[in-house]
Every structure is written in C-alpha cells, then in structure tokens.
MIKELO-978517 format. One line per field, with one value per atom (N, C-alpha, C): residue number from 0; residue in one letter; x, y, z. Coordinates in pm, 1 decimal. Layout:
BEGIN
k	(NUM ...) .
r	(A ...) .
x	(X ...) .
y	(Y ...) .
z	(Z ...) .
***
This chain:
BEGIN
k	(0 0 0 1 1 1 2 2 2 3 3 3 4 4 4 5 5 5 6 6 6 7 7 7 8 8 8 9 9 9 10 10 10 11 11 11 12 12 12 13 13 13 14 14 14 15 15 15 16 16 16 17 17 17 18 18 18 19 19 19 20 20 20 21 21 21 22 22 22 23 23 23 24 24 24 25 25 25 26 26 26 27 27 27 28 28 28 29 29 29 30 30 30 31 31 31 32 32 32 33 33 33 34 34 34 35 35 35 36 36 36 37 37 37 38 38 38 39 39 39 40 40 40 41 41 41 42 42 42 43 43 43 44 44 44 45 45 45 46 46 46 47 47 47 48 48 48 49 49 49 50 50 50 51 51 51 52 52 52 53 53 53 54 54 54 55 55 55 56 56 56 57 57 57 58 58 58 59 59 59 60 60 60 61 61 61 62 62 62 63 63 63 64 64 64 65 65 65 66 66 66 67 67 67 68 68 68 69 69 69 70 70 70 71 71 71 72 72 72 73 73 73 74 74 74 75 75 75 76 76 76 77 77 77 78 78 78 79 79 79 80 80 80 81 81 81 82 82 82 83 83 83 84 84 84 85 85 85 86 86 86 87 87 87 88 88 88 89 89 89 90 90 90 91 91 91 92 92 92 93 93 93 94 94 94 95 95 95 96 96 96 97 97 97 98 98 98 99 99 99 100 100 100 101 101 101 102 102 102 103 103 103 104 104 104 105 105 105 106 106 106 107 107 107 108 108 108 109 109 109 110 110 110 111 111 111 112 112 112 113 113 113 114 114 114 115 115 115 116 116 116 117 117 117 118 118 118 119 119 119 120 120 120 121 121 121 122 122 122 123 123 123 124 124 124 125 125 125 126 126 126 127 127 127 128 128 128 129 129 129 130 130 130 131 131 131 132 132 132 133 133 133 134 134 134 135 135 135 136 136 136 137 137 137 138 138 138 139 139 139 140 140 140 141 141 141 142 142 142 143 143 143 144 144 144 145 145 145 146 146 146 147 147 147 148 148 148 149 149 149 150 150 150 151 151 151 152 152 152 153 153 153 154 154 154 155 155 155 156 156 156 157 157 157 158 158 158 159 159 159 160 160 160 161 161 161 162 162 162 163 163 163 164 164 164 165 165 165 166 166 166 167 167 167 168 168 168 169 169 169 170 170 170 171 171 171 172 172 172 173 173 173 174 174 174 175 175 175 176 176 176 177 177 177 178 178 178 179 179 179 180 180 180 181 181 181 182 182 182 183 183 183 184 184 184 185 185 185 186 186 186 187 187 187 188 188 188 189 189 189 190 190 190 191 191 191 192 192 192 193 193 193 194 194 194 195 195 195 196 196 196 197 197 197 198 198 198 199 199 199 200 200 200 201 201 201 202 202 202 203 203 203 204 204 204 205 205 205 206 206 206 207 207 207 208 208 208 209 209 209 210 210 210 211 211 211 212 212 212 213 213 213 214 214 214 215 215 215 216 216 216 217 217 217 218 218 218 219 219 219) .
r	(M M M S S S N N N Q Q Q Y Y Y K K K N N N I I I E E E I I I V V V S S S V V V H H H Y Y Y K K K T T T P P P E E E L L L I I I Y Y Y R R R Q Q Q Y Y Y K K K S S S V V V R R R E E E I I I Y Y Y P P P E E E I I I P P P Y Y Y R R R I I I I I I D D D G G G S S S D D D N N N A A A V V V V V V Y Y Y F F F E E E D D D L L L E E E A A A N N N D D D P P P N N N F F F K K K V V V E E E R R R M M M G G G Y Y Y N N N I I I H H H H H H G G G P P P G G G M M M D D D Y Y Y A A A I I I R R R N N N S S S E E E Y Y Y D D D F F F L L L L L L I I I L L L D D D S S S D D D V V V S S S L L L K K K K K K D D D L L L I I I E E E P P P M M M M M M E E E K K K F F F Q Q Q G G G Y Y Y A A A V V V G G G Q Q Q K K K R R R M M M V V V S S S S S S F F F G G G K K K Q Q Q P P P W W W E E E D D D G G G L L L I I I G G G K K K L L L F F F P P P K K K R R R Y Y Y K K K Y Y Y T T T Y Y Y I I I H H H P P P V V V C C C M M M L L L I I I N N N K K K K K K A A A Y Y Y Q Q Q Q Q Q F F F K K K P P P F F F I I I K K K H H H G G G S S S P P P C C C I I I D D D A A A M M M L L L D D D I I I H H H K K K Q Q Q K K K K K K T T T H H H L L L L L L C C C G G G I I I E E E I I I K K K E E E Y Y Y V V V E E E M M M E E E W W W A A A G G G T T T A A A K K K R R R W W W G G G M M M N N N I I I P P P K K K I I I S S S Y Y Y L L L I I I P P P R R R F F F) .
x	(11429.5 11459.3 11586.6 11585.8 11703.3 11820.6 11941.1 12060.4 12084.8 12046.5 12072.0 11988.3 11885.3 11798.7 11815.6 11915.0 11927.8 11967.8 12030.3 12077.5 12004.2 11876.9 11795.4 11663.4 11616.2 11479.9 11407.4 11276.0 11190.5 11129.6 11129.1 11082.0 10989.7 10885.4 10798.7 10757.2 10751.7 10705.9 10557.4 10477.3 10331.6 10275.1 10173.5 10101.7 9953.5 9875.5 9729.3 9671.7 9738.5 9686.4 9697.7 9627.9 9642.9 9608.6 9514.8 9477.4 9596.4 9686.6 9805.2 9901.0 9918.9 10009.9 9953.6 9822.8 9765.1 9785.9 9769.1 9791.8 9938.9 10027.5 10169.8 10207.3 10156.4 10188.0 10153.0 10034.6 9991.8 10090.0 10131.4 10222.7 10361.2 10407.2 10538.9 10541.8 10439.5 10441.0 10417.9 10361.2 10348.5 10485.5 10578.1 10711.1 10815.6 10807.0 10903.1 10827.3 10788.6 10703.6 10769.7 10903.6 10969.9 11067.1 11092.8 11187.8 11136.0 11220.9 11179.0 11121.7 11011.3 10933.0 10888.9 10928.3 10905.7 10833.9 10734.7 10662.5 10700.3 10743.4 10764.1 10635.6 10555.3 10422.9 10427.5 10412.6 10412.3 10272.2 10172.8 10035.5 10020.4 9946.2 9932.7 9787.0 9708.4 9564.9 9524.7 9623.6 9599.2 9535.9 9535.2 9485.4 9601.1 9578.6 9681.5 9659.2 9742.7 9727.9 9805.4 9755.2 9825.4 9850.5 9772.6 9788.4 9758.1 9664.5 9630.6 9747.4 9821.7 9937.1 10048.1 10070.5 10172.2 10138.4 10011.8 9970.0 9989.5 9985.6 9990.5 10119.9 10210.9 10335.4 10451.9 10528.9 10638.8 10751.3 10755.9 10861.0 10812.9 10694.5 10638.2 10634.1 10683.2 10693.4 10650.2 10579.7 10541.0 10605.0 10675.3 10727.9 10638.8 10564.5 10467.4 10532.0 10555.2 10628.0 10539.3 10410.3 10318.3 10310.5 10382.0 10379.6 10415.5 10388.8 10419.2 10569.1 10639.7 10785.4 10826.5 10738.2 10762.5 10851.8 10846.1 10907.9 11060.1 11127.4 11273.2 11326.1 11284.8 11329.3 11286.5 11171.6 11127.9 11222.1 11265.3 11362.6 11495.9 11537.4 11661.7 11657.4 11547.4 11531.0 11537.1 11467.5 11463.0 11601.2 11677.6 11810.8 11903.9 11907.8 12001.1 11969.4 11845.0 11805.1 11782.1 11830.7 11814.8 11918.4 11878.5 11969.5 12037.3 12004.9 12048.7 12141.7 12219.5 12313.4 12242.9 12135.7 12063.1 11916.6 11858.1 11715.1 11655.3 11543.2 11463.8 11355.0 11368.5 11273.6 11166.1 11041.4 10928.0 10838.8 10799.3 10693.3 10568.7 10486.7 10367.0 10270.3 10279.7 10188.9 10247.0 10347.2 10411.5 10370.7 10339.4 10315.7 10413.3 10454.0 10550.3 10480.8 10542.5 10492.7 10575.3 10705.2 10792.8 10920.2 11005.4 11130.4 11212.5 11251.7 11341.4 11467.3 11474.8 11595.4 11714.6 11694.2 11804.9 11860.4 11777.8 11835.1 11896.1 11842.4 11902.1 12039.6 12050.7 12179.4 12284.1 12240.1 12333.1 12389.7 12310.8 12354.1 12423.6 12409.8 12456.5 12605.3 12638.0 12775.8 12828.4 12750.4 12807.4 12716.6 12620.1 12532.0 12385.7 12332.5 12190.5 12163.1 12054.2 12001.9 11854.8 11811.6 11671.3 11648.5 11534.4 11503.2 11593.1 11677.1 11774.8 11724.3 11749.0 11714.0 11820.2 11821.8 11913.4 11832.3 11879.5 11803.8 11891.7 11825.6 11896.0 11925.2 11987.5 12015.2 11888.0 11776.4 11645.8 11578.7 11638.7 11579.5 11477.8 11477.5 11379.0 11437.5 11351.7 11387.5 11353.7 11412.7 11386.2 11238.4 11162.9 11021.6 10939.8 10985.9 10913.9 10932.2 11037.2 11067.6 11021.4 10955.7 10898.8 11002.5 10981.5 11069.1 11210.6 11224.3 11358.3 11435.0 11366.1 11430.8 11481.3 11409.3 11450.5 11564.7 11562.9 11663.4 11796.7 11791.2 11913.7 11931.9 11952.6 11961.7 12083.4 12189.4 12311.9 12297.6 12192.0 12175.1 12127.4 12083.3 12032.5 12146.1 12240.5 12364.2 12385.4 12286.4 12304.3 12227.0 12297.8 12234.2 12150.7 12026.2 11933.1 11866.2 11876.6 11804.9 11675.2 11563.6 11433.8 11397.0 11352.0 11323.3 11189.0 11120.9 10994.8 11016.6 11134.4 11172.9 11324.9 11389.1 11534.4 11596.3 11700.7 11783.0 11905.1 11926.2 12032.9 12114.0 12241.0 12331.7 12344.1 12321.3 12321.4 12457.0 12563.4 12697.0 12731.2 12700.7 12728.6 12642.8 12516.7 12426.9 12484.2 12542.9 12592.1 12718.5 12773.0 12893.9 12861.9 12734.3 12693.9 12581.3 12539.0 12433.1 12303.4 12219.3 12097.5 11983.3 11885.0 11760.2 11686.4 11610.2 11553.1 11404.7 11341.8 11203.4 11204.3 11166.3 11176.1 11098.0 11051.7 10983.5 11071.0 11203.1 11301.7 11389.1 11342.8 11405.5 11549.1 11593.3 11730.4 11827.8 11782.6 11863.1 11994.3 11994.4 12119.7 12221.6 12174.8 12264.0 12321.8 12239.3 12284.2 12382.1 12355.9 12449.3 12582.7 12577.5 12699.1 12779.8 12711.0 12778.1 12842.1 12771.7 12825.1 12950.7 12944.7 13058.2 13180.7 13157.3 13269.1 13313.0 13252.7 13287.3 13269.3 13155.0 13125.4 12998.6 12962.6 12836.7 12840.3 12959.4 12967.3 12900.7 12872.1 12804.8 12654.2 12603.2 12460.3 12429.7 12334.8 12304.8 12155.8 12120.4 11981.3 11926.9 11795.2 11724.8 11583.8 11527.4 11393.8 11292.9 11238.0 11157.3 11016.4 10967.7 10830.5 10810.6 10919.1 10909.8 10875.2 10907.2 10897.2 10787.8 10739.5 10643.8 10526.3 10419.0 10306.4 10298.8 10267.3 10271.3 10144.7 10100.8 9998.9 10071.4 10122.3 10208.4 10140.9 10218.6 10171.9 10045.9 10041.8 9924.2 9890.1 9990.5 9967.2 9946.7 10027.6 10018.2 9881.9 9824.8 9693.7 9585.6 9604.3 9504.4 9524.0 9650.6 9679.1 9765.4 9812.7 9902.1 10045.2 10136.3 10277.9 10317.6 10246.6 10280.4 10425.2 10471.8 10607.2 10595.7 10652.3 10642.9 10693.6 10617.4 10656.5 10789.2 10825.6 10952.2 11070.1 11053.4 11164.2 11198.9 11101.4 11126.3 11196.6 11198.4 11257.8 11399.6 11447.9 11581.8 11670.2 11774.1 11862.3 11939.1 11966.7 12043.9 12192.9 12275.3 12420.1 12493.5) .
y	(13786.1 13642.5 13616.5 13512.0 13475.9 13445.3 13487.2 13465.4 13319.1 13229.9 13087.8 13030.3 13104.2 13056.2 13133.6 13220.2 13307.4 13234.0 13120.4 13050.7 12918.2 12915.3 12794.4 12827.9 12738.5 12749.5 12618.0 12627.2 12509.9 12477.5 12348.9 12306.2 12185.3 12182.2 12064.2 12043.1 11916.5 11881.3 11845.8 11908.0 11894.0 11831.6 11746.0 11689.9 11676.4 11773.8 11770.6 11733.8 11776.6 11756.5 11888.8 11992.1 12123.9 12126.1 12041.8 12040.7 12004.9 11921.8 11885.5 12004.3 12076.9 12191.6 12303.8 12328.1 12431.0 12396.0 12269.7 12225.8 12242.5 12202.5 12218.3 12365.3 12446.5 12590.4 12652.0 12622.6 12677.9 12640.4 12514.7 12470.2 12531.7 12544.4 12603.4 12749.4 12824.4 12967.9 12998.3 12906.7 12925.6 12919.4 12845.4 12827.3 12913.6 12920.7 12996.5 13096.6 13211.5 13304.4 13369.9 13369.5 13443.1 13361.1 13238.0 13158.1 13138.1 13155.8 13128.8 12988.2 12977.9 12853.6 12837.3 12725.9 12707.4 12574.9 12579.2 12460.5 12428.7 12305.6 12256.6 12185.1 12249.4 12197.2 12115.8 11984.3 11894.7 11857.0 11932.8 11903.3 11917.9 11826.2 11823.6 11841.4 11913.7 11927.9 12070.8 12155.9 12294.3 12381.4 12336.0 12417.0 12497.2 12624.9 12710.3 12712.2 12640.7 12628.6 12737.9 12773.8 12852.6 12998.6 13052.5 13194.7 13283.2 13241.0 13319.5 13328.5 13218.2 13220.0 13307.7 13298.1 13382.1 13530.4 13563.7 13703.4 13766.0 13683.9 13735.4 13705.5 13635.2 13596.6 13618.9 13725.4 13754.6 13652.2 13568.6 13466.5 13328.0 13323.7 13197.4 13200.6 13092.1 13088.4 12952.0 12951.5 12826.9 12821.7 12713.3 12689.4 12584.8 12626.7 12538.9 12475.2 12344.0 12272.8 12243.3 12222.8 12193.5 12047.0 11963.3 11818.8 11749.8 11620.9 11545.6 11516.6 11600.7 11588.1 11470.7 11426.7 11319.7 11368.1 11294.4 11337.6 11350.4 11243.4 11246.5 11354.9 11357.4 11464.4 11603.3 11611.7 11740.0 11790.9 11701.9 11740.1 11777.5 11700.3 11729.5 11868.8 11900.3 12032.4 12141.5 12119.1 12218.6 12246.7 12142.1 12158.6 12229.3 12182.5 12239.5 12385.1 12423.6 12559.6 12647.4 12602.6 12680.3 12791.7 12902.0 13013.5 12998.0 12890.9 12876.6 12757.0 12759.5 12650.2 12526.8 12548.3 12437.9 12441.3 12322.7 12309.9 12213.6 12253.4 12161.9 12109.1 11983.2 11921.1 11849.6 11881.8 11819.5 11750.1 11626.6 11565.2 11652.6 11651.3 11734.8 11695.6 11573.6 11527.2 11541.8 11627.8 11652.4 11788.6 11794.2 11918.6 11926.4 12046.2 12064.6 12083.8 12029.5 12047.6 12150.7 12156.6 12252.5 12267.3 12360.3 12385.8 12258.5 12223.9 12110.1 12149.0 12269.3 12310.4 12318.6 12377.8 12390.9 12255.0 12159.5 12028.3 11955.7 11976.3 11914.9 11975.5 12105.8 12171.2 12128.9 12104.6 12060.0 11922.0 11838.7 11703.5 11695.1 11796.8 11793.5 11758.6 11663.4 11617.2 11633.7 11697.8 11723.1 11705.6 11610.6 11587.7 11608.8 11524.6 11535.6 11481.6 11532.2 11485.8 11452.0 11340.9 11303.1 11167.4 11107.8 10974.4 10871.7 10806.1 10713.3 10570.0 10494.8 10353.1 10278.1 10147.0 10062.1 9988.6 9994.4 9937.9 9850.3 9776.6 9697.6 9785.7 9728.5 9804.5 9832.5 9774.8 9804.6 9922.3 9966.4 10072.6 10022.5 9892.4 9831.8 9803.6 9810.1 9767.7 9620.3 9553.4 9409.0 9375.6 9452.4 9419.7 9432.0 9515.4 9530.8 9409.4 9332.9 9216.8 9085.2 9092.0 8972.7 8865.7 8745.1 8631.6 8656.3 8720.1 8749.4 8836.4 8932.8 9019.6 8944.4 8840.4 8760.9 8665.8 8612.4 8514.1 8576.2 8699.1 8761.6 8901.0 8907.4 9038.8 9121.3 9057.1 9129.9 9217.4 9192.6 9272.6 9414.5 9436.7 9568.2 9646.9 9686.4 9744.1 9889.2 9949.1 10084.5 10186.2 10286.3 10392.3 10480.0 10503.3 10580.3 10686.5 10811.5 10919.1 10942.1 10922.3 10931.9 11078.9 11111.4 11251.8 11301.8 11224.3 11272.8 11404.7 11417.5 11539.6 11538.7 11613.2 11604.9 11743.9 11766.5 11886.6 11847.3 11915.3 11875.7 11997.0 11974.4 12078.8 12072.2 12185.3 12188.0 12147.3 12202.1 12173.6 12025.3 11968.3 11826.7 11740.2 11777.3 11700.5 11687.5 11791.8 11794.0 11710.5 11657.4 11574.9 11426.3 11390.5 11250.4 11236.7 11115.0 11091.6 11159.7 11198.4 11273.1 11185.4 11249.1 11181.2 11148.1 11039.6 10986.4 10954.3 10920.1 10872.0 10726.4 10703.4 10570.3 10573.1 10459.2 10450.9 10493.0 10474.8 10525.1 10624.7 10746.8 10839.8 10879.7 10858.4 10895.3 10778.3 10664.1 10542.6 10553.7 10610.1 10621.1 10706.6 10815.6 10902.9 10829.8 10755.8 10686.8 10573.9 10502.6 10398.7 10459.7 10572.9 10641.6 10686.5 10739.9 10781.1 10660.7 10548.3 10424.8 10379.4 10377.9 10331.5 10420.7 10548.1 10641.0 10646.7 10558.9 10549.9 10684.4 10746.9 10878.0 10875.8 10759.4 10751.2 10833.0 10876.1 10963.8 11099.3 11128.1 11253.2 11247.1 11128.0 11106.5 11094.2 11170.7 11169.4 11151.0 11068.3 11040.8 11126.3 11149.2 11218.1 11158.5 11145.4 11089.6 11199.7 11198.7 11311.9 11313.9 11201.9 11198.0 11298.3 11334.8 11435.0 11572.9 11594.0 11727.0 11742.2 11632.5 11643.4 11547.9 11581.4 11491.0 11451.6 11325.2 11275.0 11200.2 11218.7 11133.7 11050.6 10934.4 10856.9 10831.7 10854.5 10830.0 10910.7 11035.1 11118.2 11138.3 11166.3 11184.6 11050.5 10952.0 10820.4 10756.2 10774.4 10716.8 10778.0 10904.0 10972.8 10950.8 10944.3 10943.5 10827.7 10743.7 10634.9 10683.2 10589.3 10622.8 10665.0 10612.7 10639.8 10604.4 10497.8 10447.7 10300.1 10257.3 10116.0 10023.9 9919.0 9827.6 9759.0 9748.0 9683.7 9757.0 9888.4 9965.0 9918.0 9857.6 9806.9 9670.7 9607.6 9474.5 9478.8 9595.6 9610.6 9678.5 9610.8 9674.2 9790.3 9891.6 10006.9 9977.4 10030.1 10006.6 10138.9) .
z	(11668.1 11668.1 11747.9 11828.6 11906.6 11814.6 11856.2 11773.5 11743.1 11834.4 11813.7 11699.4 11654.5 11548.2 11418.1 11409.0 11292.6 11165.5 11175.6 11055.1 11034.2 11072.4 11062.0 10992.9 10910.0 10859.8 10882.4 10889.2 10904.6 10769.6 10733.7 10602.3 10615.9 10534.1 10526.7 10381.4 10340.7 10206.3 10215.4 10129.6 10136.4 10009.8 10027.9 9913.8 9946.9 9910.8 9917.0 10054.3 10160.7 10296.5 10372.8 10328.6 10390.5 10538.8 10581.8 10722.6 10811.6 10759.9 10837.7 10849.8 10741.8 10744.6 10831.9 10824.4 10910.7 11058.3 11090.0 11228.2 11266.1 11176.1 11201.7 11215.2 11124.7 11126.8 11261.0 11310.5 11439.2 11550.4 11553.5 11658.8 11642.5 11519.5 11494.1 11537.0 11497.5 11526.8 11674.8 11748.7 11893.4 11960.5 11901.8 11960.8 11891.8 11760.9 11680.4 11592.7 11648.0 11572.6 11451.8 11445.6 11338.1 11254.1 11290.2 11213.0 11070.0 10968.4 10830.1 10818.0 10746.0 10740.5 10595.8 10535.1 10391.7 10365.4 10279.3 10236.2 10092.5 10068.3 9932.6 9894.2 9810.7 9778.9 9650.5 9665.9 9550.7 9505.0 9547.7 9506.8 9355.7 9297.7 9152.0 9108.6 9189.6 9161.7 9126.8 9096.8 9053.4 9161.7 9285.4 9396.1 9454.6 9477.1 9537.6 9689.1 9759.6 9904.4 9979.3 10096.6 10198.3 10159.3 10067.1 10033.6 10154.3 10238.8 10357.1 10453.8 10468.4 10558.2 10501.2 10372.2 10307.7 10322.2 10309.6 10313.0 10451.0 10554.3 10691.2 10765.4 10701.9 10768.8 10672.6 10690.1 10597.9 10599.4 10702.2 10713.2 10670.0 10610.6 10562.4 10409.8 10347.3 10201.9 10150.1 10038.6 9972.6 9835.0 9806.4 9671.6 9607.0 9507.4 9441.1 9318.8 9328.4 9223.8 9102.8 9126.5 9018.4 8980.4 9054.2 9030.8 9161.7 9169.9 9290.7 9296.4 9366.6 9374.3 9463.2 9551.6 9649.3 9763.6 9871.0 9995.7 9985.3 9939.5 9932.8 9841.1 9714.1 9624.5 9671.8 9739.8 9793.6 9901.5 9989.6 10092.3 10028.4 9928.9 9858.4 9796.7 9731.3 9671.0 9777.6 9887.7 9994.8 10050.9 10074.5 10132.5 10035.2 9911.8 9813.9 9779.4 9793.4 9759.3 9881.8 9995.4 10117.3 10127.1 10186.9 10213.8 10349.3 10421.5 10559.7 10576.8 10684.7 10711.5 10766.4 10842.1 10904.2 10863.9 10851.8 10826.1 10927.7 10985.2 11065.4 10972.2 10931.8 10839.8 10920.8 10891.2 10959.8 10858.1 10886.6 10807.3 10818.5 10714.9 10717.2 10828.5 10877.1 10982.5 11122.9 11137.8 11266.9 11320.6 11448.8 11520.8 11637.2 11672.3 11780.1 11913.9 12019.3 12154.6 12231.9 12200.0 12266.6 12183.8 12227.2 12153.5 12142.7 12020.2 12001.6 11927.2 11875.0 11803.2 11898.0 12013.9 12109.3 12151.4 12194.8 12231.0 12111.6 11993.0 11874.3 11844.4 11855.6 11830.2 11933.2 12054.8 12158.9 12127.4 12059.2 12025.9 11889.6 11808.8 11670.1 11660.6 11570.6 11554.1 11411.6 11322.6 11190.3 11071.2 11076.8 10962.2 11000.8 11088.6 11123.4 11262.7 11320.0 11448.4 11428.9 11484.8 11474.8 11537.8 11508.4 11560.6 11491.7 11570.3 11514.0 11522.2 11415.1 11413.5 11334.4 11349.2 11273.4 11167.5 11042.7 10931.4 10843.2 10753.7 10653.0 10532.7 10431.3 10308.8 10229.5 10272.6 10213.5 10285.2 10395.9 10475.6 10575.4 10602.4 10691.4 10829.7 10932.2 11065.9 11082.8 11182.2 11199.5 11212.2 11291.0 11312.2 11183.2 11089.0 10962.3 10872.2 10895.6 10811.8 10872.7 10989.1 11048.9 11079.6 11026.3 11052.9 11003.0 10888.0 10834.7 10933.0 10992.9 11090.2 11211.1 11250.2 11365.7 11331.3 11209.1 11168.7 11129.0 11077.4 11026.0 11086.6 11216.4 11282.3 11240.4 11192.7 11158.7 11034.8 10955.9 10834.7 10867.0 10991.2 11030.9 11098.7 11018.9 11070.2 11030.3 10963.5 10912.0 10996.8 11044.9 11122.9 11030.0 11071.0 10988.1 11074.8 11034.1 11100.6 11024.1 11092.0 11024.6 11000.7 10879.8 10848.1 10897.6 10981.1 11037.3 11110.6 11171.0 11242.2 11250.9 11163.8 11147.2 11136.7 11213.5 11197.8 11116.0 11003.2 10911.7 10868.5 10843.6 10797.8 10646.2 10578.9 10433.0 10374.7 10426.3 10372.2 10387.9 10502.2 10524.7 10432.7 10415.7 10328.2 10187.6 10137.6 10000.3 9979.9 10087.7 10077.5 10058.5 10065.9 10053.7 9951.5 9927.6 9830.0 9873.9 9778.6 9811.7 9861.0 9919.3 9953.8 9823.8 9825.7 9701.8 9717.0 9605.6 9604.4 9648.9 9773.9 9834.2 9964.3 10010.2 10138.4 10254.7 10238.7 10334.5 10258.6 10241.8 10147.4 10177.8 10301.6 10337.5 10323.1 10273.3 10279.1 10202.7 10083.5 10007.3 10081.8 10139.5 10215.4 10336.0 10408.2 10528.6 10495.5 10386.2 10344.5 10302.6 10234.9 10193.2 10314.6 10414.2 10537.9 10605.8 10606.6 10665.8 10592.2 10460.0 10380.5 10398.2 10419.6 10440.7 10587.0 10668.5 10810.7 10881.0 10854.0 10911.7 10997.3 11048.3 11124.0 11253.4 11293.7 11411.1 11384.1 11256.7 11221.1 11244.9 11277.6 11297.2 11446.4 11493.2 11635.9 11658.3 11754.4 11784.0 11897.3 11890.7 11998.1 12003.5 12121.3 12134.9 12105.0 11985.4 11940.4 11999.9 12053.1 12106.3 12219.8 12284.6 12391.2 12335.1 12208.2 12150.1 12044.5 11989.0 11878.5 11896.8 11827.6 11811.7 11665.4 11638.0 11501.6 11466.3 11344.7 11285.7 11180.3 11220.4 11132.2 10997.5 10891.2 10753.9 10722.4 10771.9 10751.0 10604.3 10522.8 10379.1 10310.2 10345.7 10281.3 10304.2 10423.4 10451.4 10363.1 10327.2 10246.2 10096.3 10052.5 9908.5 9862.0 9955.5 9916.9 9903.6 9884.9 9873.5 9731.8 9631.9 9491.4 9459.5 9522.6 9498.9 9461.5 9349.3 9310.0 9420.2 9450.1 9558.0 9529.5 9401.7 9367.0 9429.0 9454.1 9511.5 9653.4 9721.8 9856.4 9851.4 9736.5 9723.7 9673.0 9639.8 9585.0 9689.0 9737.0 9835.4 9773.0 9852.1 9805.0 9826.7 9740.9 9752.5 9740.3) .
***
C-alpha cells in the first residue's frame, strides 16, 4: 500500500441495499486494492450480508449493528471507533471513477473535504425551499460539507458536535464549526469528477425513516 494511504480507511453505512455496496466495492478495489474498507451495516432484517467479500478480502470488514442505526449515527460510530486518522466516507450509492484521496488530501484544511454547499439552519439549500429560498437568501449562510463523499479527520471531528439522525446529518457539526468561527477547516471539491452517484439510492428503496417534523425544526 502506498505510504500516502497508510492512515486512511474507507467507510460506508449500509441498509438493506447490498447491490449498491457490491457495485461500490468493485469500484473501490479497482483503485484502492488494499486500503482498509469497513461497512457499518444497519440492516434490521436478520440477513448476513457480504460474507463472501469478508472471506476473500482481509482488508474488508463488516460491523453488523443488528438495527437501523441510520446514516448520521452510523457515520458517527464509524469515525469514533476508527483506528485511523482519516476516513473517506462514501454513501452506499456512490461508486468511484478514479483516485480522489490524493486531491482531497491536497485540499484538506483541518476538518473535512467534500462537496460544499451553503445551507440554512434547517440544513436546506435555497432551491429546496422554493419561494422562501428566493425571498430570504441571507438565511443560507452555513457552510456544509455533504457526506455523500467526504474525507474527514477523526481528531478534528471529535472537537465538534456529532453527526445525527437527520436529513442533513452533518448539520449540527457544521453549525458548531460556524459558531466557533472555524469554517476555514472546511474545504470543497467538485466530486462529480471522481464519483458516480445514484442519488438517494437507499431512500428510494426504503424511505428515510426520519420524522418529517425534524426538517421543520432549525438546529442551534
């Protein structure tokens, strides 16, 4: 394994969509054949997924939670229990096209690198709020790194609020970073050059399983 990748692991949170992980696995191993790769499996249907991959890949590991941990808490668990300084977090519906760790590390400024957007305290972008987004553009003042494909530092993550069960699972952390005037730790990269995505791959199949009221309450 290249020295530049020795302190990084790849992580994805899975929920009853094995076809997405198999597709992701194939793309990951074509580019990074030996990087530690861990699945946080929140499937709650008593099916044991990915035993074949574990049996044939010593650097591939599945942590089976036995319940639907959800995306935000699943990422939080993965980061806090990682043996590595950096994690490349991939949504289960993401496949890689080429190396993105190197360009992400080149841009890294302290907390995370990924697709950057500006959101409200609800975690929404202006276009998602329709007329409200057009009438009140100043409310979208919080820098948000989307976890669809994110390189994050474990030590830095632990200095701010954790990822949560929410449609925008990183929102509490991003608001905390904003309040502490540390947004310089967040860096954007155009990920479409490096990945292919099936947006909301799991949600389309199983729903969000998050109360809609959570989207109506601003985070503080």
